[in-house]
KEMIRO-408431 format. One record per residue: x, z, y of N, C-alpha, C, O, CB in turn; residue in one letter. Coordinates in steps of 0.001 Angstrom, whole numbers, plus 500000, padded with zeros to 6 digits. Each point is the difference from the previous one (the first is absolute). Glycine has a CB too. Layout:
// KEMIRO-408431
    n_u    n_w    n_v   ca_u   ca_w   ca_v    c_u    c_w    c_v    o_u    o_w    o_v   cb_u   cb_w   cb_v code
      X      Z      Y      X      Z      Y      X      Z      Y      X      Z      Y      X      Z      Y    a
...
This chain:
// KEMIRO-408431
    n_u    n_w    n_v   ca_u   ca_w   ca_v    c_u    c_w    c_v    o_u    o_w    o_v   cb_u   cb_w   cb_v code
 491039 507813 505180 500636 498886 499347 498953 498945 499719 498952 500319 499438 502803 501176 499555    x
 498492 497256 501380 499099 498897 499718 500268 499597 498577 501077 499434 499809 498847 499770 502607    x
 499348 500972 496635 500481 499553 498761 499259 500238 498736 499011 500733 500010 502906 499535 501106    x
 498457 499216 497906 499483 500208 498664 501195 500393 499167 500351 501176 499898 497720 497155 500362    x
 502536 500690 499159 501162 500245 499157 501039 498939 500316 499631 498918 500457 498952 502131 497711    x
 502716 499213 501609 500960 499195 500646 501131 499190 499446 500078 499899 498775 499290 501628 502523    x
 501553 497860 499499 501181 499234 499644 501014 499783 501100 499578 499465 501026 498995 499467 497380    x
 502718 501411 501529 501073 499744 500957 501354 500554 499601 500050 500660 498963 498224 499347 502744    x
 502862 499791 499022 501372 500267 499589 500700 501288 500364 499349 500802 500670 500716 496908 499457    x
 500942 502543 499590 501269 500665 499918 500294 501352 500613 501075 500531 499723 499495 497297 500170    x
 498620 502745 500873 500332 501315 500560 499266 501044 499191 498770 500017 499958 501589 499039 502370    x
 500391 501807 497036 499405 500916 499047 499967 501413 500546 500965 500477 500597 499826 498074 497547    x
 498093 502104 501645 499815 501380 500429 499948 500859 498751 499197 499731 499107 499558 499583 503009    x
 502097 501733 497795 499944 500864 498828 498625 500627 499880 499386 500351 501007 503069 500108 499184    x
 497055 499684 498583 498682 500578 499797 500005 500977 498851 501044 500279 499410 497929 497662 501492    x
 499870 502573 498785 499851 500947 498905 500245 499287 498680 499585 498853 499831 498769 502514 501508    x
 502308 499290 497732 500264 499419 498693 500770 498708 500127 500901 499871 500829 497035 501184 498296    x
 501698 497987 500038 500678 498711 500022 499322 498995 500915 500538 498914 500217 500217 501532 497479    x
 498080 499885 502845 499307 499051 500871 500900 499588 501142 500804 500786 500499 496994 500228 498900    x
 502049 497734 501006 500828 499470 501080 499095 499294 501010 499084 499264 499636 502911 500466 498801    x
 498288 500516 502826 499266 499369 501091 500975 499148 500789 501123 500422 500278 497211 501490 499849    x
 501240 496897 500229 500845 499123 500788 499220 499491 501199 498772 499918 499968 502532 499420 497982    x
 499412 500324 503096 499364 499468 501202 500711 498736 500448 501172 499776 499697 498117 502534 500985    x
 499983 496890 500032 500570 498844 500669 499338 499907 501361 498809 500275 500147 501655 498501 497659    x
 500314 500837 503175 499480 499857 501356 499983 498514 500337 500991 499297 499805 499886 502999 500894    x
 497993 497237 499805 499847 498596 500359 499455 499887 501414 499237 500848 500463 500382 498540 497125    x
 500792 499543 503087 499470 499679 501327 499082 498784 499837 500410 498952 499502 501674 501979 501706    x
 496669 499242 499225 499020 498912 499920 500324 498968 501083 500231 500346 501159 497979 501229 497921    x
 501802 497184 500526 500251 498934 500965 498790 499891 500948 498871 500270 499588 502609 498473 498733    x
 498745 500869 502923 498914 499933 500987 498799 499193 499504 500148 498893 499482 501569 501308 502307    x
 497092 500379 498380 498764 499321 499646 499676 499982 498524 499067 499311 499586 501309 499334 502373    x
 500375 502097 497226 499824 499942 498542 499418 501280 499406 500080 500196 498787 501824 498232 501150    x
 497515 502447 500881 499500 501295 499505 498999 499861 498853 500127 500684 498985 500227 500222 503296    x
 498662 498224 497868 498989 499840 498946 500623 499444 498726 499690 500458 498901 498555 499175 502849    x
 502627 499385 498399 500682 499445 498826 500858 501060 499323 500082 500045 498772 499927 497689 502303    x
 500636 503126 499731 500841 501053 499446 499174 500946 499126 500411 500357 498895 501108 499478 503108    x
 497325 500560 498500 499136 500901 499231 499660 499386 498647 500122 500665 498971 498925 500264 503165    x
 500532 497822 497855 499662 499322 498741 501213 499878 499094 499900 500211 498792 498308 498524 502392    x
 502941 500923 499395 501222 499810 499224 500451 501310 499343 500357 500020 498822 500308 498118 502732    x
 499316 502948 499214 500408 501298 499443 499042 500433 498895 500438 500474 498952 500575 500170 503261    x
 497695 499200 498011 499031 500382 498971 500220 499189 498724 499854 500522 498894 498486 500094 502896    x
 502003 498130 498363 500311 499160 498850 501216 500534 499242 499987 500083 498772 499046 497940 502435    x
 502011 502337 499533 501209 500548 499374 499726 501313 499286 500528 500241 498914 500831 498650 502842    x
 497826 501952 498842 499643 501272 499356 499238 499744 498707 500191 500706 499010 499726 500427 503235    x
 499225 497863 497767 499274 499642 498785 500936 499540 498893 499793 500329 498832 498258 499044 502574    x
 502969 499874 498955 500977 499559 499003 500796 501183 499456 500245 500078 498796 499911 497696 502354    x
 500243 503138 499716 500770 501170 499561 499191 500842 499022 500561 500599 499083 500672 499413 503105    x
 497449 500037 498003 499126 500763 499104 500118 499556 498552 499736 500782 499088 498710 499537 502808    x
 501943 498451 497887 500103 499455 498651 501251 500494 499268 500118 499803 498791 498635 498186 501998    x
 502172 502644 499915 501263 500409 499390 499911 501401 499413 499471 500910 500638 501740 497628 500972    x
 499308 501639 497167 499991 501312 499371 500701 501049 500864 501066 499747 500560 498893 499130 497210    x
 499439 502274 502327 500593 501106 500743 499624 500048 501459 500392 500934 500700 501444 498954 497734    x
 497412 499130 502053 499593 500003 501405 498990 501121 500227 498979 500072 499317 501429 497430 500868    x
 499881 503366 500771 499128 501134 500282 499148 499810 501252 499015 500713 500188 502661 500720 498702    x
 498687 497626 501959 499219 499760 501205 500871 499709 501190 501228 500065 499930 497024 501400 499175    x
 501100 498215 501979 500728 499696 501213 499068 499589 501106 498778 500057 499862 503166 499275 498782    x
 498639 500257 502444 499207 499563 501130 500892 499656 501168 501208 499828 499840 496898 501580 499389    x
 501302 498490 501945 500764 499638 501179 499360 500618 501221 498815 500334 500011 501922 497525 498918    x
 500077 502283 502098 499500 500507 501267 500776 499360 501128 501164 499627 499855 498162 502549 499084    x
 499991 497707 502198 500653 499457 501194 500578 501152 500800 499471 501112 499990 498955 496902 500075    x
 502649 501709 500619 500660 500990 500835 499033 500537 501062 500004 501197 500289 502213 497660 499314    x
 496967 500278 500972 498945 500381 500945 499010 498846 500070 500250 498934 499438 501327 502559 501919    x
 497310 498709 499324 498987 498946 500064 500487 498761 500755 499462 498909 499809 498794 502865 500096    x
 502741 498385 500937 500514 498864 500767 501331 499470 499472 500540 499032 500535 498287 501893 501436    x
 501695 499698 496995 501299 499619 499462 499892 498838 499025 498954 499778 499391 501802 502568 500903    x
 500333 496918 499568 500081 498960 498984 500864 500449 498818 500326 499194 499128 499371 499067 502661    x
 500675 503027 498179 500834 500546 498935 499122 500740 498989 499186 500848 500366 502778 499358 501226    x
 498219 499452 497126 499249 500628 498914 500959 500557 498964 501081 499456 499774 496989 498982 500610    x
 501515 502663 498987 500754 500605 498912 499154 499870 498742 498840 500412 499970 502366 501223 501592    x
 499388 497786 497402 499344 499862 498704 500604 501052 499083 501222 500131 499921 498343 497363 500403    x
 499591 503250 498987 500441 501083 499123 499502 499710 498587 498833 499664 499801 501145 502016 502117    x
 500923 498454 497099 499662 499789 498592 500485 501173 499171 501047 500579 500289 499079 496934 500018    x
 499128 502836 498679 500405 501088 499119 499902 499533 498543 498993 499433 499575 500223 502298 502120    x
 501860 498524 497558 500069 499671 498575 500375 501243 499215 500595 500935 500537 500049 496682 499986    x
 499000 502383 498192 500330 501138 499137 501501 500187 499851 500486 501130 499948 497385 498502 498831    x
 502868 499256 501152 501447 500074 499779 500725 498955 500842 499393 499053 500501 500213 501795 497165    x
 501683 499340 502477 500832 499009 500679 499962 498680 499250 500005 498936 500618 501482 502884 500262    x
 498476 498236 497815 499951 498776 499196 498740 499189 500308 500062 498779 500145 501252 502374 498049    x
 497548 499530 501906 498757 499320 500339 500086 499326 501366 499588 498852 500165 499164 502806 498445    x
 501790 499072 502368 500185 499440 501338 500932 498795 499951 499702 498955 500578 499922 503316 500431    x
 501504 497876 498301 500959 498901 499905 499370 498761 499362 500259 498877 500434 501596 502798 499398    x
 497314 498531 499133 499324 498869 499360 499133 499247 501009 499964 498770 499992 500042 502468 497815    x
 499300 499494 503057 499186 499360 501043 500894 499293 501021 499761 498844 500350 498448 502910 499338    x
 502814 498945 500781 500856 499433 501044 500703 498730 499547 500234 499106 500813 500091 503183 500076    x
 500016 497612 497835 500739 498845 499473 499101 498924 499403 500490 498973 499531 501386 502562 500021    x
 496830 498691 500462 499090 499085 499312 499863 498660 500729 500063 499922 501227 498705 502065 497896    x
 501045 496982 500087 499737 498671 500550 498662 499998 500737 499844 499300 501001 501497 499632 497140    x
 497715 501831 501380 498692 500086 500645 500141 500508 501433 499424 499428 500925 499496 500984 496840    x
 501842 500656 502414 500239 500546 501341 500773 499000 500859 499689 499822 501178 500309 502513 497875    x
 500997 497021 500369 500781 499019 500743 499137 498875 500544 500161 499586 501148 501789 500969 497431    x
 497142 498956 500604 499090 498950 500444 499079 500492 501098 499743 499288 500971 500361 499700 496766    x
 499396 502235 502107 499127 500578 501025 500752 500149 501321 499459 499678 501058 499242 501542 497161    x
 502545 499266 501730 500784 500158 501230 500179 498668 500720 499908 499936 501226 501282 502005 497738    x
 499063 497004 500280 500190 498683 500615 498751 499538 500742 500105 499282 500995 501524 500152 497202    x
 497183 500969 501331 498775 499579 500683 499814 500713 501338 499150 499598 500795 499828 499946 496977    x
 501797 501498 502489 499836 500759 501237 501077 499809 501041 499994 500696 501015 498851 500906 497626    x
 502080 497479 501145 501107 499850 500954 499524 499597 501393 500653 500329 500990 500813 499044 497103    x
 497425 499930 501999 499458 499604 501307 499090 501079 500605 499546 499864 501137 500586 497748 498123    x
 499605 503452 499982 499080 501056 500426 500735 501222 500544 499598 500573 501012 498777 498618 497284    x
 502705 501205 501027 500723 501212 500399 501449 499906 499562 500342 499274 499067 497548 502082 500771    x
 502953 499395 500857 501414 500067 499628 500357 501436 499637 499490 500949 500596 501061 497099 500921    x
 500325 502097 497503 500480 501326 499618 500972 500499 501058 500789 499231 500549 498913 500242 496993    x
 500232 501813 502732 500953 500630 500920 500959 500819 499146 499773 501192 499788 498538 498893 502153    x
 502762 499292 497563 500873 500636 499014 500756 501219 500512 500431 500828 499197 499791 496961 499792    x
 499953 502346 502317 500741 501149 500514 499142 501241 500165 500522 501077 500285 500961 497335 500863    x
 497216 501455 498680 499106 501152 500134 500054 500817 498723 499973 499445 498902 498514 499289 502680    x
 501588 502567 498554 500047 500889 498837 498906 501038 500116 499802 500597 501058 502674 499047 498698    x
 496824 500564 499162 498988 501037 499907 500441 500897 498853 500041 499562 498851 498062 498946 502068    x
 502226 502743 499383 500485 500879 498939 499132 501227 499788 500095 500646 498957 502169 498560 501559    x
 496902 501124 500442 499089 501138 499831 498640 499623 500559 499872 499011 500722 502040 502646 499423    x
 497083 499122 499525 498666 499749 500537 500004 500070 501520 499263 499256 500648 499728 501677 497262    x
 501814 499933 502667 500082 500119 501457 500464 498678 500602 499512 499599 501057 500983 502871 498749    x
 500444 496846 499535 500506 498729 500505 498917 498929 500088 500118 499063 500790 502089 501520 498243    x
 496735 499548 500160 498918 499037 500070 499289 500059 501343 499411 499009 500432 500314 501172 497102    x
 500323 500964 503128 499236 500201 501225 500846 500201 501235 499479 499953 501114 498785 501004 497491    x
 503026 499265 501230 500900 500192 501141 501086 498945 499953 500739 499908 499020 498794 502571 501026    x
 500567 496730 501001 501027 498962 500078 501055 500460 500978 499685 500609 501023 498661 497557 498428    x
 502900 501548 500241 501115 500408 500859 500389 498894 500931 500922 500161 500800 499888 501365 497443    x
């Protein structure tokens, strides 16, 4: 996983206790790989400021792929929801519209799904 600690939306993976993990899949726009790395690291830094953030990161589908999976973990669903609904996150997302697009139909539900695409 390329990463430090993280930020992204809506697909939740059941975890131990109340902890919640969510993923988002994004496609990097052509020629924007370096900008994407900086943008994601910036978003992860912002997520770190939110109570209950446990960590996160991102990985590319392969070295030649433009598809990335961002993974975030929070102590509770409430903590995750606070990040997802925050104005801070909304502003950060707007700065990346020219860098990457969300792939809303992609679902990651288990660790195996992170590495096997159908």
